[in-house]
C-alpha positions as CSV (number, residue, x, y, z in Angstrom):
1,X,94.4,72.2,78.2
2,X,94.9,74.0,74.9
3,X,97.5,76.4,76.2
4,X,98.8,78.2,79.3
5,X,96.5,80.0,81.6
6,X,97.8,82.7,84.0
7,X,95.3,82.9,86.8
8,X,95.7,84.7,90.2
9,X,96.0,82.9,93.4
10,X,92.9,83.5,95.5
11,X,93.3,86.3,98.0
12,X,96.9,87.2,97.0
13,X,97.2,90.8,96.1
14,X,100.1,92.9,95.0
15,X,101.6,95.6,97.1
16,X,99.1,98.4,97.9
17,X,100.7,101.8,98.4
18,X,98.9,104.8,99.6
19,X,100.5,108.3,99.3
20,X,99.5,111.4,101.2
21,X,100.9,114.6,99.5
22,X,101.4,117.8,101.6
23,X,101.9,121.3,100.1
24,X,104.2,122.1,103.0
25,X,106.0,120.1,105.7
26,X,103.7,120.0,108.8
27,X,103.5,118.2,112.1
28,X,101.1,115.4,111.0
29,X,103.5,114.5,108.1
30,X,106.3,114.1,110.7
31,X,104.2,112.1,113.1
32,X,103.1,109.8,110.2
33,X,106.7,109.0,109.5
34,X,107.1,106.9,112.7
35,X,107.8,103.2,112.0
36,X,104.5,101.9,113.3
37,X,101.1,101.0,111.9
38,X,98.5,103.8,111.4
39,X,94.8,103.6,110.8
40,X,93.8,106.4,108.4
41,X,90.4,107.3,107.0
42,X,89.6,109.5,104.1
43,X,86.0,110.9,103.7
44,X,84.5,112.7,100.8
45,X,81.1,113.8,99.4
46,X,80.7,113.3,95.7
47,X,78.2,115.4,93.8
48,X,76.1,113.1,91.6
49,X,73.4,114.2,89.1
50,X,70.7,111.6,88.7
51,X,68.3,111.0,85.8
52,X,65.9,113.4,87.5
53,X,68.6,116.1,87.0
54,X,68.8,116.6,90.8
55,X,72.3,116.9,92.3
56,X,72.6,114.9,95.5
57,X,75.8,114.2,97.5
58,X,77.0,110.6,97.8
59,X,79.4,109.7,100.6
60,X,82.6,107.8,100.1
61,X,84.9,106.5,102.8
62,X,88.3,104.9,102.3
63,X,89.9,103.3,105.3
64,X,93.3,101.8,105.4
65,X,95.9,100.5,107.8
66,X,99.5,100.7,106.9
67,X,103.1,101.3,107.9
68,X,105.2,104.1,106.4
69,X,107.7,103.0,103.8
70,X,108.8,106.4,102.6
71,X,108.9,110.0,103.9
72,X,109.9,112.8,101.6
73,X,110.2,116.2,103.4
74,X,110.1,118.0,100.0
75,X,112.1,120.9,98.7
76,X,112.6,124.4,100.0
77,X,112.5,126.9,97.2
78,X,111.4,130.5,97.1
79,X,107.7,131.0,96.1
80,X,107.1,127.3,95.7
81,X,105.2,124.5,97.5
82,X,107.4,122.1,99.4
83,X,105.6,119.0,98.1
84,X,106.2,116.7,101.1
85,X,104.7,113.2,101.1
86,X,104.2,110.1,103.2
87,X,103.9,106.7,101.4
88,X,102.5,103.7,103.3
89,X,102.3,100.0,102.5
90,X,98.7,99.1,103.2
91,X,97.8,95.8,104.9
92,X,94.1,96.7,105.2
93,X,91.9,98.6,102.7
94,X,88.1,99.2,102.9
95,X,86.0,101.2,100.4
96,X,82.5,102.3,101.2
97,X,80.1,104.2,99.0
98,X,76.8,105.5,100.5
99,X,77.2,103.2,103.5
100,X,77.7,100.1,101.3
101,X,81.0,98.2,101.6
102,X,82.3,97.7,98.0
103,X,85.7,96.2,99.0
104,X,87.4,95.1,102.1
105,X,90.9,93.5,101.9
106,X,92.7,92.5,105.1
107,X,96.0,90.8,104.1
108,X,96.9,89.8,107.6
109,X,93.5,88.4,108.5
110,X,92.7,86.5,105.3
111,X,89.8,88.6,104.2
112,X,89.1,89.6,100.6
113,X,85.5,90.9,100.4
114,X,84.7,92.3,97.0
115,X,81.1,93.2,96.1
116,X,79.7,91.1,99.0
117,X,81.7,87.9,98.3
118,X,84.6,87.0,100.6
119,X,86.8,84.9,98.3
120,X,89.1,84.0,101.2
121,X,86.3,82.5,103.4
122,X,86.8,78.9,102.3
123,X,90.6,79.2,102.5
124,X,90.4,80.7,106.0
125,X,88.1,78.0,107.1
126,X,90.5,75.3,105.9
127,X,93.6,76.9,107.4
128,X,91.9,77.8,110.8
129,X,90.1,74.5,111.1
C-alpha cells in the first residue's frame, strides 16, 4: 500500500447528542431529566417548491431513543427567556422523509441502515450465528 488509509470501522459511530431547547423551564423538561431511556419523536412539514412551481408539504419524522446526559435549568433574569435545555445521548436514530426511511441506526441492536443498505447485516449474522 502506498501510504496510510484511515477508514471507519463498519457500524461504529461517534457519540450522537440530541438537545431540546426550552424558552422557559417547564414540566416536560423536568420529566425528561430522569435517568432513564426516552423515546422521542419530532415531526415536521417542509414546504417544497417543485419544478412546476407548486408548493407542496413534505413530511419529515426524526425518532430517537436516548438517555439524558445533561439538564440545564437555564437562567432567571428580568425580561429574558430562561433558555433551559435537555441533552441526550442517542442510542437509536431514525430519519424518515415522505414515509421513506433514509437512515436508521441502532447502536445496541447492530443496525446501520443508510439509504436502504444495512452495513451491519453481515456483521450481525456472524456475531449472532
